[in-house]
N, C-alpha and C positions, 0 to 999 in steps of 0.2 A: 510499657517504660524500660526491662530489663535489659530485653532483646534490643532494644533500639541502643541504650550505653551502649552494650558489649560492641556492633555495631559497628557505631562513631570511635569507641575507642581501638578495633581489630581493624578496619579499615580508612576512618575518618570520614565516613560519606554521611552530606548531607543532603535533603530532600529539595527535590529540584522547584517544587513548586514554593516553600517558604521557609527554606534555609534551615528545617529543623534539624541536630543533629541525629543520623541514626540513619535511618531506613532511605534509598536514594526515590523513594516515594513513599511518603507516612499515608495512613490511613485516612484520615481528614482530604488530605488531597486527592486522593485517587478516589474520593466517594465525588471531590468536585467537577470530575472529570465529565465531559458532555456525552450522555448516553444514545443524545436524537440525531442520526443521519440525514444530511437535506443534504439537494443540488446544489450542486457547485459548480454552476458554467464559467469557466475563463475569459477573461474581457479584454482583447474578442477572441471568441472562440473558431477555433478548427473547424473548416468544414463538413459536413457528414460528422461531428463527433455525439457517440451514444452516450448518454446522458452520467454525469459524474457524479458521485453518490461522496461525500466526506460528510466526518465526523464533528471534526473541530477546524479553528481556526490555527495556521502554522506559527502558534506564540506562544508564546512561555512553557509552563511547565512538556506539553505535549513535545513542541520544537525541542526541549532539554531532549526530552526522552528518541523521538527520532534521530536526531544528531548523537547521542550517546548511544545508541544501539549500533547506528550506522557507523562510525568512526572513530567509537574512543572502546569496542568492546564490551560496557555495559549492558550484558547477555541481562541483567536481572528486569529489565524495560520490557523483554520481550512477550512476556506473555498479555499485560497488560495493552500493551500496543496489538497484538497479536486478536484482543480482546474488540478493540475497537472498530478494528477491520473489518470483525464480523457483522457488526451493525450495520457500516456501508456494503456489504456483500448481499446480506440480507433483503437491504431495500434496493438494490442495482435489479435483482430479479424478479421478474412479472409473480410469479410463485414459486411454490416451492419446492412442486411435486414432483421435476422433474429433477436429475440430476446436475448439480454443480460443478464447473468445471472450475478454479482459479488460474489463471496463469499470470506468473508475478514477471513484470516488467525486468529483462535484465540489465545486469551491472557492465557495466565499460568496461569492454578489454585490458584486463588486468588488474580492475580494482576489486576482486575479486580473490584474484591470486593475493595482492600487495596485504589485506584486510584479514586473508585463512580463515575466509566462511562469506556467504551471500544473504547478506540480512535480508532483503525482500523475501530469498526463498523461503528464511526459517522464519519471516511474521506468515506467509499463507501456510504453512506446513501446523501450525497453530492453528490458524485459523480454520483450518479444513477438520483436525482434532476437535474444536467445538464444533463446529456443524455438525461432525459426527453422534457427537456426547447427545448432543438433541434431537436426534432422530433422523438428520437429512443425508441425502448422498452426497457425498462432496468426496473432491478431488485434487490435489498439486498435479498442475503437468504442466510443467518449466520448458513450453515448446520451444520460444523463443532467445537468437543468442543474437547478440551485434556482431554484425556483419562487417563492419569497419570501425576504425576512430572515429571518434567525435571530439570537439576542442569542448574547455570545461565553459557550461551554460553559465556561470555567476555573470551579470551583467550584461547577460545578451538580449533583446529587444525579443519582443513574440515570434516576429516574423523572423528572426536573426538565427532562435533556436530551432523554428520550422528549416530552416534550409539547411541547418547543422546537421538534425536529425534524418532528415529526411533520404529514406532509403539504408539507413544504419542497421536495420533489423531485420532477421529474417528464422525461417523455418526449415532448416536447410538440406535437413538428411530424411531418407528416407524412414527411417525411423521413427524421426518427428513427425513426417506427413502423416504417415499411418495413424498414431495418439492424435494426429487431428482428425483423421477419418473418422475415429471411430465416438468420436466428442459431436460433430454434427448434430443430433440431435439432443443436446446437455445446454443447461445453461451457461456459457461460457464469460467468463468476468475478468476481466484486464484487473490486474491488484498494482498499485504502486503507495509512496507510503507517503507521497508529498506532489497535488497536483499543482505546479503556478501557469504557465499557460496554454498548457493541456499540448503543447508538442512532441513530451513523449508518448503520451495517450495514444494519438492520434498515427504515430510510429508505429505504433506495437498492434492497435484495430489494423493500420493497412499491410503490415505485414499477415495476419491471422489469416483477413479477409482473402489473401494472397494464395492459400490452402485453402480456402472454401468455409471461412469459419466465419460467424456474423456474430458478433458481443454484442450480448445484452444490452452491456452496462459497464463504468469504470466505479473499482469502490478502491478510495484510497483514505489515508488515516485523518491529512490536513488539507488545508488548501489557506494558500494564501489568503491573503485580504484583497487584494488585486479583482474583484471578481464582483457579477450582480448580487446582489440578493438573496436570500435563497428562498425557494418558490417553495418546497416544501417541507415538512420535516417528520420524519416515522422513527418508532422504535419499537424493535422486534423480538427482543429478549429483555427479560427481566434480570 
């Protein structure tokens, strides 16, 4: 209570879940966040897309945290978002005996420079740290880069998003290609914050396949509600 009062006095922050002054996510609202990852197929599903897993709907407190971390520099959400991503990662792999390689979806050209940091890369590093604490062999592998500019995806249909992103990612350098080669026996998981139409994940999957990597799944924090009902749920960590 005292800590919340001090935070409110110093920063004027309020909880993104309930609006209570103090922490940006209060303990009761943190406890209400979903803890079970679910299969979240886009509608329509891009051909050949590997199974996508999400923990939450892109709504409410989760949406506020994703937007706050990505666009407002609210780094206090990094840990909780990383924890949510871990649940999806663990569900995306068929077993936990082989090494896990988390590949973040790259930011659009210039986005990281404007923000001053790479939001998705930061969340993947948090997830890797959490996985290692639980005894798993995990690493972050930012192998993909945006190879050309794309237009803002807001308002585009699934077909338009797919056309917009086609050929926009690559694993271009010899260094990245060698890194990819070292992970051919690992479970490679594509990681992103939000799944909407699946176009971004499909393009990342294509770019990895071009250097001989076959991702086993897609792990995201949240998925938009424009999709099929969940087919399965799992909870891997307490």
